[in-house]
ZAMARGU-4260 file (C-alpha; in steps of 0.2 Angstrom, whole numbers, plus 5000, padded with zeros to 4 digits):
<rodrens>
0) 4693/5235/4860 | 4697/5218/4853 | 4686/5204/4860 | 4699/5192/4864 | 4687/5179/4870
5) 4679/5178/4853 | 4696/5171/4846 | 4692/5155/4855 | 4681/5151/4841 | 4690/5147/4825
10) 4677/5157/4814 | 4680/5173/4824 | 4688/5187/4814 | 4697/5203/4818 | 4697/5217/4806
15) 4715/5221/4800 | 4732/5214/4803 | 4747/5225/4797 | 4764/5217/4795 | 4778/5229/4793
20) 4793/5221/4784 | 4789/5207/4772 | 4804/5197/4773 | 4804/5178/4778 | 4798/5181/4795
25) 4785/5194/4792 | 4779/5186/4776 | 4777/5169/4784 | 4767/5177/4799 | 4756/5187/4787
30) 4753/5172/4775 | 4750/5160/4789 | 4737/5170/4797 | 4729/5175/4780 | 4727/5157/4777
35) 4719/5155/4794 | 4707/5168/4790 | 4707/5176/4807 | 4707/5193/4800 | 4696/5201/4787
40) 4711/5209/4779 | 4730/5207/4780 | 4740/5222/4775 | 4758/5223/4771 | 4771/5237/4772
45) 4788/5237/4764 | 4800/5250/4757 | 4804/5238/4742 | 4792/5240/4728 | 4796/5223/4721
50) 4792/5215/4738 | 4776/5224/4739 | 4771/5217/4722 | 4776/5199/4725 | 4768/5199/4742
55) 4751/5202/4734 | 4754/5190/4719 | 4760/5176/4730 | 4745/5178/4742 | 4755/5183/4757
60) 4744/5198/4760 | 4728/5205/4753 | 4736/5222/4749 | 4751/5232/4752 | 4755/5250/4756
65) 4770/5261/4755 | 4764/5272/4768 | 4765/5266/4786 | 4752/5278/4792 | 4739/5273/4778
70) 4742/5254/4782 | 4739/5256/4801 | 4722/5265/4800 | 4710/5254/4809 | 4722/5241/4813
75) 4719/5228/4826 | 4737/5221/4826 | 4753/5228/4820 | 4767/5216/4818 | 4785/5224/4816
80) 4796/5213/4806 | 4810/5225/4802 | 4829/5224/4805 | 4833/5227/4824 | 4842/5244/4821
85) 4828/5250/4810 | 4815/5247/4824 | 4818/5263/4833 | 4814/5273/4817 | 4798/5263/4814
90) 4792/5265/4832 | 4796/5284/4831 | 4785/5285/4816 | 4771/5275/4824 | 4772/5286/4840
95) 4765/5300/4829 | 4750/5292/4824 | 4733/5288/4832 | 4734/5269/4833 | 4718/5268/4843
100) 4717/5251/4853 | 4729/5242/4840 | 4740/5229/4848 | 4759/5231/4843 | 4771/5217/4843
105) 4788/5213/4835 | 4800/5198/4830 | 4817/5206/4835 | 4830/5195/4843 | 4836/5208/4856
110) 4821/5212/4867 | 4830/5224/4878 | 4834/5235/4864 | 4816/5235/4857 | 4809/5239/4874
115) 4822/5254/4876 | 4817/5260/4859 | 4799/5260/4863 | 4800/5269/4879 | 4811/5282/4871
120) 4799/5287/4857 | 4782/5284/4866 | 4788/5291/4883 | 4785/5274/4891 | 4782/5257/4886
125) 4765/5256/4878 | 4753/5244/4887 | 4747/5236/4871 | 4765/5232/4865 | 4769/5214/4867
130) 4788/5211/4862 | 4790/5194/4854 | 4804/5183/4846 | 4800/5168/4835 | 4815/5156/4835
135) 4813/5150/4817 | 4821/5153/4800 | 4827/5146/4784 | 4842/5147/4772 | 4830/5156/4760
140) 4825/5174/4762 | 4813/5187/4756 | 4795/5188/4754 | 4796/5174/4740 | 4801/5162/4754
145) 4786/5166/4765 | 4780/5149/4772 | 4764/5148/4782 | 4770/5133/4791 | 4787/5141/4796
150) 4783/5142/4814 | 4775/5125/4817 | 4783/5116/4832 | 4795/5130/4834 | 4797/5141/4849
155) 4790/5159/4850 | 4796/5168/4866 | 4785/5183/4871 | 4793/5195/4884 | 4779/5206/4892
160) 4784/5219/4904 | 4775/5223/4920 | 4764/5236/4912 | 4759/5225/4897 | 4740/5223/4895
165) 4734/5206/4898 | 4721/5206/4884 | 4735/5211/4872 | 4746/5198/4878 | 4733/5185/4876
170) 4729/5190/4858 | 4747/5189/4852 | 4749/5172/4861 | 4734/5166/4852 | 4740/5172/4835
175) 4756/5163/4837 | 4748/5147/4843 | 4736/5148/4828 | 4752/5146/4817 | 4757/5130/4827
180) 4770/5138/4837 | 4775/5133/4855 | 4773/5149/4864 | 4783/5153/4880 | 4783/5169/4891
185) 4800/5176/4898 | 4807/5191/4906 | 4816/5203/4894 | 4833/5202/4902 | 4832/5183/4903
190) 4828/5181/4885 | 4842/5192/4880 | 4854/5182/4891 | 4848/5165/4884 | 4849/5171/4866
195) 4866/5179/4868 | 4873/5161/4874 | 4863/5150/4862 | 4863/5160/4846 | 4873/5176/4846
200) 4889/5169/4854 | 4890/5154/4841 | 4888/5166/4827 | 4901/5178/4834 | 4913/5164/4836
205) 4910/5157/4818 | 4912/5174/4810 | 4928/5177/4820 | 4936/5159/4817 | 4933/5161/4798
210) 4940/5178/4797 | 4955/5174/4808 | 4959/5159/4797 | 4956/5168/4781 | 4968/5182/4785
215) 4983/5170/4787 | 4995/5168/4772 | 4992/5149/4771 | 4973/5151/4771 | 4971/5142/4755
220) 4979/5126/4763 | 4968/5128/4778 | 4952/5129/4768 | 4957/5115/4756 | 4959/5102/4770
225) 4945/5108/4781 | 4935/5093/4786 | 4916/5091/4789 | 4917/5098/4807 | 4925/5114/4801
230) 4911/5116/4788 | 4897/5112/4800 | 4904/5124/4814 | 4907/5138/4802 | 4891/5136/4792
235) 4883/5150/4801 | 4897/5162/4796 | 4887/5163/4779 | 4873/5172/4788 | 4868/5190/4783
240) 4882/5201/4790 | 4871/5217/4791 | 4858/5208/4801 | 4871/5201/4813 | 4880/5218/4814
245) 4863/5225/4820 | 4860/5211/4832 | 4877/5212/4841 | 4875/5231/4844 | 4857/5229/4849
250) 4861/5215/4862 | 4878/5222/4867 | 4877/5220/4886 | 4871/5202/4886 | 4883/5197/4872
255) 4898/5205/4882 | 4893/5196/4898 | 4892/5179/4889 | 4908/5182/4879 | 4918/5186/4895
260) 4912/5170/4903 | 4917/5160/4887 | 4934/5169/4887 | 4938/5164/4905 | 4933/5146/4900
265) 4944/5147/4884 | 4959/5154/4894 | 4957/5139/4906 | 4957/5127/4891 | 4972/5135/4884
270) 4981/5133/4901 | 4976/5115/4901 | 4984/5112/4884 | 4999/5122/4889 | 5002/5112/4905
275) 4997/5095/4897 | 4983/5094/4910 | 4974/5079/4902 | 4962/5077/4916 | 4955/5095/4913
280) 4954/5092/4895 | 4945/5076/4897 | 4933/5084/4909 | 4929/5098/4896 | 4927/5086/4882
285) 4916/5073/4891 | 4905/5086/4898 | 4902/5094/4882 | 4899/5079/4872 | 4887/5071/4883
290) 4879/5087/4888 | 4874/5090/4870 | 4867/5073/4869 | 4858/5073/4886 | 4850/5090/4884
295) 4844/5086/4867 | 4835/5071/4873 | 4827/5079/4889 | 4823/5095/4879 | 4813/5084/4867
300) 4803/5078/4882 | 4799/5096/4886 | 4794/5099/4868 | 4807/5112/4865 | 4813/5103/4850
305) 4798/5092/4847 | 4798/5096/4828 | 4806/5078/4826 | 4797/5070/4841 | 4778/5065/4842
310) 4771/5072/4858 | 4759/5058/4859 | 4770/5042/4856 | 4757/5028/4855 | 4760/5009/4858
315) 4749/4997/4849 | 4748/4981/4858 | 4741/4966/4850 | 4732/4951/4859 | 4740/4934/4861
320) 4758/4928/4861 | 4768/4919/4874 | 4786/4922/4881 | 4801/4911/4879 | 4820/4912/4878
325) 4832/4921/4889 | 4831/4940/4893 | 4843/4952/4901 | 4833/4968/4906 | 4842/4985/4909
330) 4853/4988/4925 | 4845/4993/4941 | 4840/5011/4941 | 4842/5014/4960 | 4859/5006/4960
335) 4864/5016/4944 | 4859/5032/4952 | 4869/5029/4968 | 4884/5022/4959 | 4887/5040/4951
340) 4883/5049/4967 | 4895/5040/4978 | 4908/5037/4964 | 4908/5056/4962 | 4911/5059/4981
345) 4924/5045/4982 | 4943/5047/4982 | 4950/5038/4966 | 4942/5031/4950 | 4926/5021/4951
350) 4922/5009/4937 | 4903/5005/4934 | 4897/4990/4923 | 4879/4987/4918 | 4874/5005/4921
355) 4856/5009/4915 | 4857/5021/4901 | 4840/5028/4903 | 4836/5046/4905 | 4833/5046/4923
360) 4851/5039/4927 | 4858/5050/4914 | 4851/5065/4923 | 4861/5060/4938 | 4877/5059/4928
365) 4874/5076/4920 | 4871/5084/4937 | 4888/5078/4943 | 4896/5084/4927 | 4889/5101/4930
370) 4897/5101/4947 | 4914/5097/4940 | 4915/5078/4941 | 4924/5070/4926 | 4913/5055/4920
375) 4917/5045/4905 | 4903/5036/4896 | 4891/5028/4897 | 4896/5016/4883 | 4888/4999/4882
380) 4884/5001/4901 | 4901/5005/4906 | 4905/5022/4916 | 4921/5028/4923 | 4919/5041/4937
385) 4934/5051/4942 | 4929/5055/4960 | 4933/5072/4968 | 4930/5067/4987 | 4917/5072/4999
390) 4922/5091/4998 | 4927/5092/4980 | 4910/5097/4971 | 4909/5114/4963 | 4894/5125/4960
395) 4884/5121/4944 | 4884/5135/4932 | 4865/5136/4933 | 4850/5126/4939 | 4852/5107/4939
400) 4839/5100/4928 | 4834/5082/4933 | 4821/5078/4920 | 4808/5066/4927 | 4820/5058/4941
405) 4813/5060/4958 | 4827/5049/4965 | 4840/5061/4958 | 4831/5076/4966 | 4828/5069/4983
410) 4845/5061/4985 | 4854/5076/4978 | 4845/5087/4990 | 4853/5078/5005 | 4870/5080/4997
415) 4869/5098/4992 | 4861/5104/5008 | 4879/5103/5015 | 4889/5110/5001 | 4897/5127/5002
420) 4888/5134/4987 | 4870/5137/4982 | 4860/5125/4971 | 4843/5125/4962 | 4835/5108/4957
425) 4822/5108/4943 | 4813/5095/4933 | 4801/5092/4919 | 4782/5095/4921 | 4779/5078/4929
430) 4793/5079/4942 | 4787/5097/4946 | 4771/5090/4953 | 4780/5078/4965 | 4780/5081/4984
435) 4797/5087/4990 | 4793/5092/5008 | 4796/5075/5014 | 4814/5078/5011 | 4815/5097/5014
440) 4807/5096/5031 | 4819/5084/5040 | 4834/5092/5031 | 4828/5109/5038 | 4828/5101/5055
445) 4846/5097/5052 | 4850/5115/5048 | 4848/5116/5030 | 4840/5131/5021 | 4828/5125/5007
450) 4815/5133/4998 | 4802/5124/4988 | 4789/5129/4975 | 4770/5130/4980 | 4764/5115/4990
455) 4781/5109/4993 | 4784/5105/4975 | 4800/5108/4964 | 4810/5118/4960 | 4821/5116/4976
460) 4832/5131/4980 | 4846/5125/4992 | 4856/5138/5002 | 4874/5133/5003 | 4886/5136/5018
465) 4875/5129/5031 | 4882/5118/5045 | 4871/5103/5047 | 4869/5094/5064 | 4865/5075/5064
470) 4849/5069/5071 | 4837/5054/5073 | 4822/5054/5061 | 4807/5043/5063 | 4801/5042/5046
475) 4782/5045/5044 | 4782/5035/5028 | 4792/5020/5021 | 4803/5029/5008 | 4820/5023/5003
480) 4823/5040/4994 | 4819/5050/5011 | 4830/5038/5020 | 4844/5039/5008 | 4843/5058/5007
485) 4846/5060/5026 | 4860/5047/5026 | 4869/5056/5013 | 4867/5072/5022 | 4873/5063/5037
490) 4890/5061/5028 | 4893/5080/5031 | 4882/5083/5047 | 4891/5085/5064 | 4888/5069/5075
495) 4877/5055/5070 | 4862/5054/5059 | 4850/5040/5059 | 4833/5035/5052 | 4820/5023/5058
500) 4808/5017/5044 | 4790/5011/5048 | 4792/4996/5036 | 4807/4989/5026 | 4813/4999/5010
505) 4827/4996/4998 | 4844/4997/5006 | 4855/5000/4991 | 4862/5016/4999 | 4867/5007/5015
510) 4875/4993/5005 | 4884/5004/4993 | 4891/5015/5006 | 4899/5000/5014 | 4905/4995/4997
515) 4914/5012/4996 | 4922/5009/5013 | 4910/5021/5023 | 4904/5013/5039 | 4885/5011/5041
520) 4877/5004/5056 | 4860/4995/5053 | 4850/4988/5068 | 4833/4982/5063 | 4823/4996/5055
525) 4836/5009/5060 | 4851/5015/5049 | 4865/5026/5056 | 4880/5035/5049 | 4892/5048/5056
530) 4903/5061/5048 | 4922/5061/5047 | 4925/5046/5036 | 4929/5045/5018 | 4923/5036/5002
535) 4936/5025/4993 | 4933/5022/4974 | 4928/5004/4970 | 4921/4993/4956 | 4902/4991/4954
540) 4893/4979/4943 | 4875/4984/4942 | 4862/4969/4942 | 4847/4969/4931 | 4833/4979/4938
545) 4819/4969/4946 | 4807/4983/4943 | 4810/4981/4924 | 4810/4962/4926 | 4793/4963/4934
550) 4784/4966/4917 | 4791/4950/4911 | 4788/4941/4927 | 4769/4945/4925 | 4769/4943/4906
555) 4776/4925/4907 | 4764/4921/4922 | 4748/4926/4912 | 4753/4920/4894 | 4749/4902/4892
560) 4764/4891/4887 | 4777/4904/4892 | 4794/4898/4899 | 4807/4912/4900 | 4823/4915/4910
565) 4827/4933/4916 | 4846/4934/4918 | 4856/4942/4932 | 4842/4950/4941 | 4845/4959/4958
570) 4836/4950/4972 | 4840/4962/4986 | 4828/4956/5000 | 4821/4974/5001 | 4816/4973/4982
575) 4808/4956/4980 | 4790/4960/4985 | 4785/4958/4968 | 4791/4940/4968 | 4783/4936/4985
580) 4766/4943/4979 | 4766/4934/4963 | 4771/4917/4972 | 4756/4920/4984 | 4745/4922/4969
585) 4752/4905/4962 | 4765/4911/4950 | 4778/4898/4945 | 4795/4907/4948 | 4811/4899/4953
590) 4828/4907/4957 | 4843/4899/4949 | 4861/4902/4950 | 4860/4913/4965 | 4876/4923/4969
595) 4882/4940/4976 | 4890/4953/4965 | 4897/4969/4972 | 4887/4967/4989 | 4871/4964/4980
600) 4862/4947/4978 | 4858/4942/4961 | 4850/4927/4952 | 4842/4921/4936 | 4823/4920/4937
605) 4814/4906/4928 | 4796/4910/4925 | 4783/4898/4918 | 4764/4902/4915 | 4753/4897/4929
610) 4735/4900/4934 | 4735/4915/4946 | 4722/4917/4960 | 4716/4933/4969 | 4723/4937/4986
615) 4723/4950/5000 | 4741/4957/4997 | 4750/4957/5014 | 4753/4975/5019 | 4771/4971/5025
620) 4775/4967/5007 | 4768/4984/5000 | 4784/4994/5002 | 4794/4980/4995 | 4784/4981/4978
625) 4779/4999/4978 | 4786/5002/4960 | 4779/4986/4953 | 4761/4988/4957 | 4755/4994/4940
630) 4760/4978/4932 | 4754/4968/4948 | 4737/4975/4944 | 4737/4967/4927 | 4742/4950/4936
635) 4726/4953/4947 | 4715/4956/4932 | 4721/4939/4925 | 4719/4930/4942 | 4704/4920/4947
640) 4694/4929/4961 | 4697/4945/4970 | 4713/4954/4974 | 4714/4968/4987 | 4728/4980/4990
645) 4728/4992/5005 | 4741/5003/5013 | 4748/5009/4996 | 4743/5028/4996 | 4761/5031/4991
650) 4756/5026/4973 | 4745/5041/4972 | 4760/5053/4971 | 4772/5044/4959 | 4774/5050/4941
655) 4755/5049/4940 | 4741/5044/4952 | 4745/5026/4948 | 4730/5019/4957 | 4718/5030/4948
660) 4726/5029/4931 | 4727/5010/4931 | 4709/5009/4937 | 4704/5020/4923 | 4713/5010/4910
665) 4707/4993/4917 | 4689/4999/4918 | 4691/5004/4899 | 4696/4986/4895 | 4682/4979/4905
670) 4690/4974/4921 | 4680/4975/4936 | 4689/4986/4949 | 4687/4999/4962 | 4700/5011/4967
675) 4701/5016/4986 | 4710/5030/4995 | 4725/5018/4999 | 4723/5004/4986 | 4712/4995/4974
680) 4700/4980/4973 | 4701/4970/4957 | 4690/4956/4951 | 4699/4945/4939 | 4691/4939/4923
685) 4691/4941/4904 | 4693/4958/4896 | 4694/4966/4879 | 4704/4979/4870 | 4703/4998/4870
690) 4711/5015/4871 | 4720/5019/4887 | 4731/5034/4893 | 4747/5032/4903 | 4748/5050/4907
695) 4767/5050/4904 | 4770/5037/4917 | 4782/5024/4910 | 4776/5010/4921 | 4758/5012/4916
700) 4763/5011/4898 | 4773/4995/4900 | 4759/4987/4911 | 4746/4989/4898 | 4758/4982/4885
705) 4758/4966/4896 | 4739/4966/4898 | 4738/4964/4879 | 4744/4946/4881 | 4727/4941/4888
710) 4716/4954/4880 | 4703/4949/4866 | 4707/4965/4856 | 4721/4977/4853 | 4726/4990/4866
715) 4731/5007/4861 | 4742/5016/4874 | 4744/5034/4873 | 4758/5045/4880 | 4772/5032/4880
720) 4788/5043/4877 | 4793/5042/4895 | 4796/5023/4894 | 4814/5028/4889 | 4817/5036/4906
725) 4819/5019/4914 | 4818/5006/4901 | 4827/5012/4885 | 4824/4996/4874 | 4808/4990/4881
730) 4799/4988/4864 | 4814/4978/4857 | 4816/4966/4872 | 4797/4964/4873 | 4795/4960/4855
735) 4810/4948/4856 | 4802/4939/4871 | 4785/4937/4863 | 4775/4952/4868 | 4766/4959/4852
740) 4769/4978/4855 | 4776/4991/4845 | 4776/5010/4842 | 4761/5014/4831 | 4766/5017/4813
745) 4781/5006/4814
</rodrens>
């Protein structure tokens, strides 16, 4: 039996790896593991004598055998890299041998066919057979193209069945990871459905289009004037016809299912062209264009296509600098989210300007596109939403992926709880750790049927067709997301729905509902809506986000000689806690050109450097600055005396545990601080540079960038990729204003 635990040591060796089929994939697998020296011997099997000779000459394997039986004697691992329709023959031959405890695995792209073949010849699925599929390739082929780095940063999907031996699975998983692959485990049926849609169908369409056009009498003219788009789309029609013949027959059922779905969509598109239905065409084209761009970005965050992305994006912040000039930070994220949600549910066309083009807000756009709403843009902050009315949403074709956006998930749960269709809401690794029972519990009391993951975390599965009943909810915590979720559910619930919050939170939902013509009653801490009204399209101008402005408010306050103006910042009284707290600390902030735009108060904020002093932060200001505390901790580190924060336990369940993560980083820099269960104690003073980790939290990364202004050494900030989720051009604006921060290596 293989001692899998010994594989944890790089020097541990197994006896023999046998690779059957020495083409590009099999050869690359063999050569990569041979170079890793995990096996005492790597043996190749191929029916082509020249391939066997080249495999040895090129160092792909140690030796080759023509006989499968001879090669497999005393093998620890047997990798089957033969064409998919040749698999059954090879498996039948192996079934006649004594393989001992050898682990079998393969690289075929149709796993259902492989599993069926194995069961047929072995009389059941062998426990030590681990089906696999590397998603990698090259325009070159044959053993001479074997590349030991071919699988680096590429997906490998393993599809174990219920009877698969855990030790065998662990071993195969380990081997692929040794080659630098990103390994995932997936059910056989799901794998075949996914590959039918993402790989097999595109190849089928490319082959068919080229064949169809080539058969026409004017084919020479067609190909003569073909533009780059035609060449790009049909490039894959140059793939190996025999291989794809095998794949389509092997994955026949899944291909037919996805082809039927596509045919229905194609028929609908034909009907739209025939009837001159421009709205339908615009919907398809905008959804397709932006979906491709959107999912490329968010999948990069999940490392699915991280071959072109560094998983650990590092900011290098140099000490010194002062801020000057005029800066317009991105649009308010909270208002951007809500403009899409309410614009989609309104009757008519809503125009949005100043929209935040960060990934969180784009996730909301994509969610509503998935539910049939035609949304144009964003382009330079402008978005056009063609509303479908309160009852016009359609079921999404699959789970709605919301990236890192807790606002999207919590607010959408309220809207979707009352729809006539089922919905599943998912997110990235960070969002999947965030608590969702705080919205699920009251929604269930209204009649919603919602399932969560373990400990009330995502994914959320929402059962459609439920009749909601309005209720009053005394909120146990101050949360604008919970309040907004219930008010949005109240648009559909019978009777009245109201919430009372224990402390003031941002009121963008109430203001925007009124802006769309929907009556909202607000009395003190209680907000109330009733069903039966409608939303009417409007024009929305999104002010600059005060949460983004906060980094510059603190930066200009602590950097000597600074004088900067932040333009068109939203100063909604439920969001200005950061200004109030900084002023209590002695900051020099003045509000100029105050005005109201689209129901939201805005102003230009002038900030000049000042000597800050430590304070006890009033607890009534905590909910009004909950997102800005990471950078306020930096202000406290530069203040004279002690700053104490209490009543902020909410910070421990944000994108990270912001209290602990900030405390860890500040202590690394030499700041004296002490985290508490609901806050932190910080003693201001001089501090140095160092290496800190943001744990994927955008606000942590930007806060330590600001801290560099007063550090005595440079600060390296790890894991900064998620800054793009809320502040797409932070580095550019920061550098332009005078903060010396850039991505390492740039």
